Residue, then its C-alpha position, 0 to 999 in steps of 0.5 A: x722481072x724474069x724474061x718471060x722467054x726464060x724456062x725454070x728448071x727448078x726442081x724440089x730433091x727430097x731425101x728419103x733414108x731407105x731405113x725408114x719402114x715407108x719409104x717406097x711408098x714415101x718415096x714413089x707418092x713423090x716423085x712425079x714433083x719431086x726428084x728422090x734420091x735414098x739414102x743408104x742407112x748405112x752409109x754417111x746421110x749427109x755425105x750421100x747428099x754432098x755427091x749426089x747435089x755437087x753432080x747435079x751442077 
């Protein structure tokens, strides 16, 4: 059970491959519900995700 004064700072993260044709439309449509991270198609996606997640801590 959580303390009633506790504020949950949980926020979803969505990684979007910028090579997807509708990537900007997808990112725009979900940006209010989640943090959107655009991944560069010419770079290692897992390394980009790792770098973002390390930066959040």
